[in-house]
C-alpha positions as CSV (number, residue, x, y, z in Angstrom):
1,M,178.2,-5.3,85.3
2,P,180.0,-7.8,83.1
3,Q,178.1,-9.6,80.3
4,I,180.5,-12.5,80.4
5,V,182.2,-14.0,83.4
6,V,185.1,-16.4,82.8
7,L,186.5,-18.7,85.5
8,T,190.0,-20.0,84.9
9,G,191.7,-22.8,86.8
10,A,195.0,-24.7,86.9
11,G,194.4,-26.2,83.4
12,I,195.0,-22.9,81.6
13,S,198.3,-22.2,83.3
14,A,199.5,-25.9,83.1
15,E,199.8,-25.3,79.3
16,S,202.4,-22.6,80.1
17,G,204.4,-25.0,82.3
18,V,203.0,-23.9,85.7
19,P,202.7,-26.9,88.0
20,T,199.2,-27.7,89.2
21,F,200.6,-28.2,92.7
22,R,198.6,-31.4,93.6
23,D,200.3,-34.6,92.5
24,A,198.5,-37.8,91.6
25,D,199.0,-39.1,95.2
26,G,197.4,-35.9,96.7
27,L,200.7,-34.3,97.7
28,W,201.6,-30.7,96.8
29,E,205.0,-31.3,95.1
30,G,206.0,-33.6,97.9
31,H,204.3,-31.8,100.8
32,H,201.1,-32.6,102.6
33,V,198.4,-30.0,101.8
34,E,197.9,-29.3,105.5
35,D,201.6,-28.4,105.9
36,V,201.9,-25.8,103.1
37,A,198.4,-24.6,102.4
38,T,196.8,-24.0,105.8
39,P,197.2,-21.3,108.5
40,E,198.0,-24.1,110.9
41,G,200.8,-25.3,108.7
42,F,202.2,-21.8,108.6
43,E,202.1,-21.5,112.4
44,R,203.9,-24.9,112.8
45,D,206.7,-24.3,110.3
46,R,206.9,-20.9,108.8
47,A,210.2,-21.6,107.1
48,T,208.9,-24.6,105.1
49,V,205.9,-22.6,103.9
50,Q,207.8,-19.5,103.0
51,R,210.4,-21.7,101.1
52,F,207.6,-23.5,99.3
53,Y,206.0,-20.3,98.0
54,D,209.4,-18.6,97.4
55,E,210.2,-21.4,94.9
56,R,206.8,-21.1,93.2
57,R,207.2,-17.3,92.9
58,A,210.7,-17.7,91.5
59,A,209.5,-20.2,88.9
60,L,207.1,-17.7,87.4
61,A,210.1,-16.0,85.7
62,S,210.5,-19.1,83.5
63,V,206.9,-19.3,82.1
64,E,205.0,-17.2,79.7
65,P,201.3,-16.7,78.8
66,N,199.9,-19.1,76.3
67,P,197.3,-18.6,73.4
68,A,194.4,-19.0,75.9
69,H,195.6,-16.2,78.1
70,R,196.3,-14.0,75.1
71,A,192.9,-14.7,73.6
72,L,191.1,-13.6,76.8
73,A,193.2,-10.4,76.9
74,E,192.3,-9.7,73.2
75,L,188.6,-10.2,74.0
76,E,188.8,-7.7,76.8
77,Q,190.3,-5.1,74.4
78,T,187.0,-5.3,72.6
79,M,184.6,-5.9,75.4
80,G,186.2,-3.8,78.2
81,D,184.4,-4.0,81.5
82,A,181.7,-6.3,79.9
83,L,184.2,-9.2,80.4
84,L,185.4,-10.3,83.9
85,V,188.0,-13.0,84.4
86,V,187.8,-14.7,87.8
87,T,190.9,-17.0,88.3
88,Q,191.6,-19.6,90.9
89,N,195.3,-19.4,89.8
90,I,197.9,-17.5,91.9
91,D,200.2,-16.8,88.9
92,D,200.2,-13.5,87.0
93,L,199.9,-14.9,83.4
94,H,196.5,-13.2,82.7
95,E,198.0,-9.8,83.5
96,R,201.2,-10.5,81.6
97,A,199.0,-11.4,78.6
98,G,197.3,-8.0,78.9
99,S,194.1,-8.7,80.9
100,R,193.2,-6.0,83.4
101,N,189.7,-7.0,84.6
102,V,191.0,-10.0,86.7
103,V,189.9,-11.2,90.2
104,H,192.4,-13.4,91.9
105,M,190.0,-15.2,94.3
106,H,192.8,-17.3,95.8
107,G,195.4,-14.5,96.0
108,E,198.6,-13.8,94.1
109,L,202.1,-15.3,94.4
110,R,203.7,-12.0,93.6
111,K,202.1,-10.3,96.6
112,A,203.0,-10.5,100.3
113,L,200.3,-10.0,103.0
114,C,201.3,-8.4,106.3
115,R,199.6,-10.1,109.2
116,A,200.0,-7.0,111.3
117,C,198.5,-4.3,109.1
118,Q,196.6,-6.6,106.5
119,V,198.2,-4.7,103.6
120,A,199.1,-6.8,100.5
121,S,202.2,-5.4,98.8
122,P,203.7,-6.4,95.5
123,W,206.5,-8.9,96.1
124,T,208.9,-10.7,93.7
125,G,211.7,-11.8,96.1
126,T,212.0,-14.1,99.0
127,L,210.0,-14.1,102.3
128,L,212.2,-16.8,103.9
129,D,214.4,-14.2,105.6
130,E,211.3,-12.5,107.3
131,P,211.6,-9.1,105.7
132,A,209.8,-6.0,106.9
133,C,206.4,-5.0,105.6
134,P,206.7,-2.1,103.1
135,A,203.6,-0.5,104.6
136,C,204.1,-0.7,108.4
137,G,207.6,-2.1,109.0
138,V,206.6,-5.1,111.0
139,H,208.4,-8.4,110.2
140,D,205.3,-10.6,109.8
141,L,204.7,-11.2,106.1
142,R,203.2,-14.3,104.6
143,P,202.3,-15.2,101.0
144,D,199.1,-13.4,99.8
145,V,197.5,-16.8,99.0
146,V,194.2,-18.0,100.2
147,W,194.8,-21.3,102.1
148,F,192.3,-24.0,103.0
149,G,190.0,-22.8,105.7
150,E,190.2,-19.2,104.5
151,V,187.6,-17.2,102.6
152,P,188.4,-16.5,98.9
153,Y,188.8,-12.8,98.0
154,E,186.1,-10.6,96.5
155,M,183.3,-13.1,96.8
156,D,180.6,-10.4,96.9
157,R,181.8,-9.0,93.6
158,I,182.0,-12.4,92.0
159,V,178.5,-13.4,93.1
160,D,177.1,-10.1,91.8
161,A,178.8,-10.6,88.5
162,L,177.5,-14.1,88.1
163,S,174.0,-12.9,88.9
164,E,174.1,-10.4,86.1
165,A,176.1,-12.2,83.4
166,T,174.5,-13.5,80.2
167,Q,177.3,-16.1,79.8
168,F,179.5,-18.0,82.1
169,V,182.6,-19.9,80.8
170,S,184.8,-22.2,82.9
171,I,188.3,-22.9,81.5
172,G,190.6,-25.6,82.8
173,T,189.0,-26.3,86.2
174,S,188.4,-29.6,88.0
175,G,184.9,-28.7,89.2
176,A,185.8,-30.1,92.6
177,V,186.9,-27.1,94.6
178,Y,184.2,-24.9,96.2
179,P,183.1,-22.2,96.1
180,A,184.3,-22.0,92.5
181,A,182.7,-25.3,91.6
182,G,179.3,-23.8,92.4
183,F,179.6,-20.8,90.1
184,V,178.1,-22.5,87.1
185,Q,174.9,-23.4,89.1
186,H,174.6,-19.9,90.4
187,A,175.1,-18.3,86.9
188,R,172.6,-20.8,85.3
189,R,169.9,-20.1,87.9
190,H,170.2,-16.4,87.0
191,G,169.8,-17.0,83.3
192,A,173.3,-17.2,82.0
193,R,174.3,-19.5,79.1
194,T,177.1,-21.8,80.4
195,L,180.1,-23.3,78.7
196,E,182.9,-25.5,79.9
197,L,186.3,-25.7,78.1
198,N,188.4,-28.3,79.6
199,L,191.0,-31.0,78.7
200,E,188.5,-33.6,79.9
201,P,185.0,-33.5,81.5
202,S,185.1,-32.0,85.0
203,E,183.2,-33.2,88.0
204,G,180.6,-30.5,87.2
205,T,180.3,-30.9,83.5
206,H,176.7,-32.0,83.7
207,F,175.8,-28.6,85.1
208,F,176.8,-26.8,81.8
209,H,174.7,-26.2,78.7
210,E,177.7,-27.1,76.6
211,A,181.1,-28.7,77.2
212,R,184.0,-28.9,74.8
213,Q,187.1,-31.0,75.4
214,G,190.6,-30.1,74.4
215,R,193.6,-27.9,75.2
216,A,192.7,-24.4,76.4
217,G,195.2,-23.0,74.0
218,D,193.2,-24.4,71.1
219,L,189.6,-24.0,72.5
220,V,189.7,-20.5,74.0
221,P,190.8,-18.7,70.8
222,V,188.0,-20.4,68.9
223,W,185.5,-19.4,71.5
224,T,186.6,-15.8,71.7
225,R,186.4,-15.5,67.9
226,E,182.8,-16.8,68.1
227,V,182.0,-14.1,70.7
228,L,183.6,-11.4,68.5
229,W,181.9,-12.5,65.3
230,A,178.4,-13.0,66.9
């Protein structure tokens, strides 16, 4: 089991130029959340939803991992399976930085999920033209993204890891979206030391033993050096 569990949120990818989706007025880049991030929205207007995620997927080509992503990948090179990164992000910046022990609890933009056979396939192109599933041939693909009302991926693995970890670190998260917002309390109940690294205090800052404010690209490399030199 991992000794350290790291949770990453939109804040770490925002420093690479990945939009955080939700605007100040609550819209997701001009769309109501229920229209582009729920199963019901997909049933009402597949084309709008496919187009929305096609645009997000294409935009990944123009962004790169930042020092925070790279620092976590370098820490994994030393710690191996003793480090687990759980991300709420649907981009692939952790993997492109070199991390391998990554759980995408909210799915991945560069995968397509077949509603017929439930196989998730690597995907970099469009889904708007309703292509066939590479696994079964049925034309019923959707973004492999966990929408509101759906259960995040690999929750049993995440909970087990939090129960065994000696340290839990949250990076760039709002502390407002459950179940991820409750991870710090679970880890702390099981004896983990907890640390928040965030641009500003989150809604759950008071649950952490320690909180540091600043850019992830500055804070994460400092913390990983502390771990390596301990």
